[in-house]
C-alpha positions in Angstrom: 21.4 -54.1 60.7 22.3 -57.8 60.3 25.4 -59.1 62.0 28.4 -59.8 59.8 29.3 -63.4 59.1 31.5 -65.0 61.7 35.2 -64.9 60.4 36.5 -68.3 59.4 39.9 -69.5 58.4 40.7 -69.6 54.7 40.0 -72.9 53.0 42.8 -75.5 53.0 42.9 -75.3 49.3 41.7 -71.8 48.1 42.6 -72.6 44.5 40.4 -75.6 44.5 37.5 -73.5 45.9 37.9 -71.1 43.1 37.9 -73.9 40.6 34.6 -75.2 42.1 32.9 -71.8 41.9 34.3 -71.3 38.3 33.0 -74.6 37.1 29.6 -73.8 38.6 29.6 -70.5 36.7 30.7 -72.3 33.5 27.8 -74.8 33.8 25.3 -72.0 34.2 26.5 -69.9 31.2 27.0 -72.9 29.0 23.4 -74.0 29.4 22.3 -70.4 28.6 23.6 -70.8 25.0 24.1 -74.5 24.2 20.4 -75.2 23.6 19.9 -72.5 20.9 21.7 -74.4 18.1 19.8 -77.7 18.9 16.3 -76.2 18.8 15.4 -77.4 15.2 16.6 -81.0 16.1 14.6 -80.9 19.4 11.5 -79.8 17.5 11.8 -82.7 15.0 12.3 -85.2 17.8 9.3 -83.8 19.8 7.0 -83.3 16.8 6.9 -79.5 17.2 7.5 -76.5 14.9 11.0 -75.1 15.3 9.4 -71.6 15.6 7.5 -72.7 18.7 10.5 -73.9 20.7 11.2 -70.6 22.4 9.7 -71.9 25.7 12.8 -74.1 26.1 15.0 -71.0 26.3 12.5 -68.6 28.0 11.8 -71.1 30.8 15.5 -71.2 31.8 16.2 -67.5 31.6 12.9 -66.4 33.3 13.3 -68.9 36.1 16.8 -67.5 36.7 15.4 -64.0 36.8 12.8 -65.0 39.4 15.2 -67.0 41.7 18.2 -64.7 41.7 16.8 -62.1 44.1 16.3 -64.8 46.8 19.7 -66.5 46.4 21.7 -64.2 48.6 19.2 -64.3 51.5 19.0 -68.1 51.3 22.8 -68.4 51.5 22.9 -66.1 54.5 20.0 -68.0 56.2 21.0 -71.6 55.5 24.7 -71.4 54.7 26.8 -71.1 51.5 27.6 -74.8 51.3 24.1 -76.0 51.7 22.6 -73.6 49.1 25.5 -74.2 46.6 25.0 -77.9 47.0 21.3 -77.5 46.5 22.0 -75.5 43.4 24.2 -78.2 41.9 21.6 -80.9 42.8 18.7 -79.0 41.2 20.8 -78.2 38.1 21.8 -81.8 37.7 18.4 -83.2 38.3 16.9 -80.7 35.9 19.5 -81.7 33.3 18.5 -85.4 33.7 14.8 -84.5 33.4 15.5 -82.5 30.2 17.3 -85.5 28.6 14.4 -87.8 29.6 11.7 -85.4 28.3 9.3 -86.8 25.6 7.3 -83.6 25.0 7.7 -79.9 24.8 5.8 -79.4 28.0 8.0 -81.9 29.9 11.1 -80.3 28.5 9.9 -76.8 29.5 9.2 -78.0 33.1 12.6 -79.6 33.3 14.3 -76.4 32.2 12.5 -74.6 35.0 14.0 -77.0 37.5 17.4 -76.6 35.8 17.1 -72.8 35.9 16.3 -72.8 39.7 19.7 -74.4 40.3 21.5 -72.3 37.7 20.2 -69.1 39.3 22.0 -69.8 42.6 25.4 -71.0 41.3 27.1 -67.7 40.6 25.6 -65.5 43.3 26.3 -68.0 46.1 29.7 -68.8 44.7 30.6 -65.1 44.4 29.4 -64.6 48.0 31.7 -67.3 49.2 34.7 -65.9 47.4 33.9 -62.4 48.8 33.9 -63.7 52.4 36.9 -66.0 52.2 39.4 -63.8 50.3 40.8 -60.5 51.6 40.2 -57.3 49.6 43.7 -57.4 48.0 43.0 -60.9 46.6 39.3 -60.5 45.8 39.6 -58.9 42.3 42.2 -61.6 41.2 39.9 -64.3 42.6 36.8 -63.0 40.8 38.7 -62.5 37.6 39.7 -66.2 37.7 36.1 -67.2 38.4 34.8 -65.0 35.5 36.9 -66.6 32.8 34.7 -69.7 32.5 31.7 -67.4 32.2 33.3 -66.1 29.0 34.2 -69.5 27.7 30.7 -71.0 28.2 29.0 -68.8 25.6 32.0 -69.2 23.4 31.8 -72.9 23.0 28.1 -73.4 23.8 26.5 -73.1 20.3 29.4 -75.0 18.7 29.3 -77.8 21.3 25.5 -78.0 21.0 25.5 -78.3 17.2 28.3 -80.9 17.3 26.5 -83.1 19.9 23.3 -83.0 17.9 25.1 -84.3 14.8 27.4 -87.0 16.5 24.8 -88.2 19.0 21.5 -86.5 19.8 20.2 -83.4 21.5 19.7 -85.4 24.7 23.5 -85.3 25.2 23.4 -81.5 25.6 22.0 -82.2 29.0 23.5 -85.6 29.8 27.0 -84.1 29.8 26.0 -82.2 32.9 25.4 -85.3 35.0 29.1 -86.4 35.7 30.1 -82.7 36.1 27.2 -82.3 38.6 28.2 -85.4 40.6 31.8 -84.3 40.9 30.7 -80.8 41.8 28.4 -82.0 44.5 31.2 -84.1 46.1 33.6 -81.2 45.8 31.2 -78.9 47.4 30.9 -81.2 50.5 34.7 -81.2 50.7 35.7 -77.7 49.7 32.9 -75.3 50.3 32.6 -73.7 53.7 29.0 -73.3 55.1 29.1 -69.6 55.9 26.0 -68.1 57.4 25.0 -64.6 58.6 23.8 -64.6 62.3 20.5 -62.9 62.9 19.7 -62.5 59.2 16.8 -60.2 58.6 13.4 -61.3 57.4 13.0 -61.9 53.7 10.6 -59.6 51.9 8.3 -62.5 50.9 5.4 -60.3 49.9 7.5 -58.0 47.7 9.3 -61.1 46.2 5.9 -62.7 45.3 4.7 -59.5 43.6 7.8 -59.2 41.5 7.7 -62.9 40.6 4.1 -62.7 39.5 4.8 -59.5 37.5 7.7 -61.1 35.6 6.0 -64.4 34.9 2.7 -62.8 33.9 4.2 -60.3 31.5 6.4 -62.9 29.9 3.5 -65.4 29.5 1.3 -62.7 28.0 4.0 -61.9 25.4 4.4 -65.7 24.7 0.6 -65.8 24.2 1.0 -63.1 21.6 3.4 -65.4 19.9 0.6 -67.7 18.9 0.4 -70.4 21.6 -3.3 -70.7 20.9 -4.4 -68.8 23.9 -7.6 -66.7 23.8 -6.9 -62.9 23.4 -8.8 -62.3 26.7 -6.3 -64.5 28.6 -3.3 -62.7 27.0 -4.7 -59.3 27.9 -5.6 -60.5 31.4 -2.0 -61.8 32.0 -0.6 -58.5 30.9 -2.9 -56.5 33.2 -2.1 -58.8 36.1 1.7 -58.4 35.4 1.5 -54.6 35.3 -0.7 -54.5 38.3 1.7 -56.7 40.3 4.6 -54.5 39.3 2.7 -51.4 40.4 1.8 -53.1 43.7 5.4 -54.0 44.3 6.4 -50.4 43.9 3.8 -49.2 46.4 4.8 -52.0 48.8 8.5 -51.1 48.6 7.7 -47.4 49.3 6.1 -48.3 52.7 8.1 -51.4 53.7 11.0 -50.9 56.2 13.1 -53.6 54.5 12.0 -54.1 50.9 13.6 -56.6 48.6 14.8 -53.8 46.4 14.6 -50.3 47.8 13.1 -47.5 45.6 16.0 -45.5 46.9 18.2 -47.3 44.3 16.4 -45.4 41.6 17.3 -42.0 43.1 20.8 -42.7 41.7 20.5 -41.3 38.2 23.1 -43.5 36.5 21.6 -46.6 38.1 18.1 -45.7 37.1 19.1 -45.0 33.5 21.4 -48.1 33.4 18.8 -50.5 34.6 16.1 -49.3 32.2 18.5 -49.1 29.3 19.7 -52.6 30.1 16.2 -54.0 30.1 15.2 -52.6 26.7 18.5 -52.8 24.9 19.0 -56.4 26.0 15.7 -57.4 24.3 17.5 -57.1 21.0 20.7 -58.6 22.2 18.9 -61.5 23.9 16.9 -62.3 20.7 20.0 -62.8 18.5 21.4 -66.1 20.1 17.9 -67.5 19.5 17.2 -66.2 16.0 20.6 -66.6 14.3 20.9 -70.4 14.7 17.3 -70.8 13.5 17.9 -68.5 10.5 21.1 -70.4 9.6 19.5 -73.8 9.8 15.9 -73.3 8.7 16.6 -70.7 5.9 20.3 -70.9 5.0 20.5 -74.7 5.0 23.4 -75.1 7.5 23.7 -78.1 9.7 23.6 -77.7 13.5 27.4 -78.0 13.7 28.0 -75.5 10.9 25.5 -73.0 12.6 27.3 -73.5 15.9 30.7 -72.8 14.3 29.4 -69.7 12.7 28.6 -68.3 16.2 32.2 -68.5 17.1 33.2 -65.2 15.5 30.5 -63.5 17.6 32.0 -64.8 20.9 35.6 -64.3 19.8 35.1 -60.7 18.7 33.2 -60.1 22.0 36.1 -61.2 24.1 38.7 -59.3 22.0 36.7 -56.0 22.3 36.5 -55.9 26.1 40.1 -54.5 26.3 39.2 -51.4 24.3 36.1 -50.4 26.2 37.8 -48.6 29.0 39.8 -46.3 26.7 36.8 -45.6 24.5 34.6 -44.6 27.5 37.4 -42.6 29.0 37.8 -40.6 25.8 34.2 -40.1 24.9 32.1 -40.6 28.0 29.3 -43.0 28.8 26.5 -41.0 27.2 28.1 -40.5 23.8 29.4 -44.1 23.7 26.1 -45.7 24.7 23.8 -43.6 22.5 26.1 -44.2 19.5 26.7 -47.9 20.2 23.0 -48.6 20.8 22.1 -47.1 17.4 24.9 -49.1 15.8 23.8 -52.3 17.5 20.2 -51.9 16.3 21.6 -51.3 12.8 23.7 -54.4 13.0 20.7 -56.5 14.1 18.5 -55.1 11.3 21.4 -55.8 8.9 21.0 -59.5 9.4 17.8 -59.2 7.3 20.2 -58.8 4.3 21.6 -62.3 4.8 21.0 -64.7 1.9 22.0 -68.3 1.3 24.2 -67.2 -1.7 26.4 -64.8 0.3 30.1 -65.7 0.5 31.1 -67.2 3.8 33.8 -64.6 4.6 31.3 -61.8 4.3 29.0 -63.6 6.7 31.9 -64.2 9.2 32.8 -60.5 9.1 29.2 -59.5 9.7 28.9 -61.8 12.7 32.2 -60.7 14.1 31.3 -57.0 13.9 28.0 -57.8 15.6 29.9 -59.5 18.4 32.2 -56.6 18.9 29.4 -54.0 19.0 27.3 -56.2 21.3 30.3 -56.7 23.7 30.8 -52.9 23.8 27.1 -52.5 24.6 27.1 -55.0 27.5 30.3 -53.7 29.1 29.4 -50.0 28.9 25.8 -50.7 30.2 27.1 -52.8 33.1 29.7 -50.1 34.0 27.3 -47.1 34.0 24.7 -49.0 36.0 26.9 -50.0 38.9 29.5 -47.2 38.9 27.8 -44.9 41.4 26.3 -47.4 43.8 27.4 -46.9 47.4 28.8 -49.9 49.3 25.7 -50.1 51.5 23.5 -50.6 48.4 25.9 -52.6 46.3 24.5 -56.0 47.1 20.8 -55.1 46.6 21.6 -53.0 43.5 23.7 -55.8 41.9 21.0 -58.4 42.7 18.3 -56.3 41.0 20.7 -55.7 38.0 21.3 -59.4 37.6 17.6 -60.0 37.6 17.0 -57.4 35.0 19.8 -58.9 32.8 18.1 -62.3 32.8 14.6 -60.8 32.4 15.9 -58.9 29.3 17.3 -62.1 27.8 13.9 -63.9 28.4 11.9 -61.0 26.9 14.2 -60.9 23.9 13.5 -64.5 23.0 9.8 -64.1 23.8 9.5 -61.0 21.5 11.5 -62.7 18.7 9.3 -65.8 18.8 6.2 -63.7 18.8 7.3 -61.6 15.8 8.4 -64.7 13.9 5.1 -66.4 14.5 3.1 -63.3 13.6 4.9 -62.6 10.4 4.9 -66.3 9.4 1.1 -66.1 9.6 0.6 -62.7 8.0 3.0 -63.4 5.1 1.7 -67.0 4.7 5.2 -68.5 4.8 6.2 -71.9 6.1 8.7 -72.8 8.8 11.5 -73.8 6.3 13.4 -71.9 3.7 10.3 -70.0 2.7 10.3 -68.3 6.1 13.0 -65.9 5.1 10.6 -62.9 4.7 9.3 -63.5 8.2 12.8 -63.5 9.6 13.7 -60.4 7.7 10.8 -58.4 8.9 11.3 -59.6 12.5 15.0 -58.7 12.4 14.2 -55.2 11.2 11.7 -54.6 13.9 14.0 -55.9 16.6 16.7 -53.7 15.3 14.4 -50.7 15.4 13.4 -51.5 19.0 17.0 -51.7 20.0 17.7 -48.3 18.4 14.8 -46.8 20.2 16.4 -47.7 23.5 19.2 -45.1 22.7 16.7 -42.5 23.9 17.1 -43.9 27.4 20.9 -43.5 27.4 20.4 -40.0 26.1 19.3 -39.1 29.6 22.8 -39.7 31.0 24.9 -36.8 32.1 27.2 -35.3 29.4 30.3 -35.5 31.5 33.3 -37.6 30.4 34.7 -39.9 33.2 38.3 -39.5 34.4 40.6 -42.2 33.3 40.7 -43.8 36.8 36.9 -43.7 37.2 36.2 -45.2 33.8 38.8 -47.9 34.2 37.5 -48.9 37.6 33.9 -49.1 36.4 34.7 -51.2 33.4 37.3 -53.5 35.0 35.0 -54.5 37.9 32.1 -55.5 35.6 
């Protein structure tokens, strides 16, 4: 068993340390959403079709999914300050490279670099807070850190649309440069370099197998989206990805210290929660990509208007979180998740009914209802996944869960892009206003896929949690 970190005195300015971690979290969540509204403008600038820009979003999310499992070990091995500083430097350099990109390939590569930094910001920052604040202060500290994580998605689409109109899409990334510079200097001054003595060996073999599986499966789905790859290559990538996933499982069964132990899946709620999260998040992950495209390409909205219309989603999402504990306490995880997943799929399919002639208030109500249902889904899925993890498996289980969350987001965008491209070709529509039938068909299918994932949550126990248990699970996540 690895030795515990050497105790250290609290930082001279604990509030400043929390602000540093919070700003890092804000940067990461902001860049997960700020790009979506700007995709049509980026496409015009780079000479690409707006329906082929999914790589800009997928590269960031998929890179985060790949890097997150290694972030905790790197912080233990090299120290929290060094890895947090590395994360900020990579994120800032990636942002500069994004702004300087002159082609889709260059922009995608720069987003990979940016995602490498973004993947380490929250895990390493959260680890530092965990080790520096006593138990009675930890929940309040993490609640403070989590607030910017909610604000980032709230202002991301609106800020992205506004910057595109008043300047250019390059400023979406350039605004990160001064923040990154200040963050790097603050890290050197405020962040302690905590390390774990005698840290165990990293499961490099298992990590490589998982990384190959995620990348190969994602690329194969992207190939189905019409990137011009031969069908043989697409099938080969899918087979390689599935084989790597099976190989990791066999490796983990015999390894004394696997990256993620198969024992995690002996916990019924965790097993159902992780699988349900992966498939239900495909639908939820597709919407931040599809809705801004639908509004700009088909409905005729400007980037700023499309960004503003995403505000009801984020505001309703934040407002709903207070109700989740009482709803789960009253009805139980199984009933809430099955019902809400079916409702979420229906809401996603309902966007197929959007038309340019609809009154604006109706559209705002529809988006707000989607935000509320989506927030209920996330919070309930997070809670049921982590509620039964023992402390000894909490770090590993949470890391795997974070990876699945980002992978679900990546697969959601990939699937949405593949469906849009397929139906654009099959229905012989263009990429502008005439693409409405392709969007409608893709939305209905994504909604149906989301509803199908309710069958996973049906496997949960029928029991209704006690008030204390339900509140604890939801409040912590």
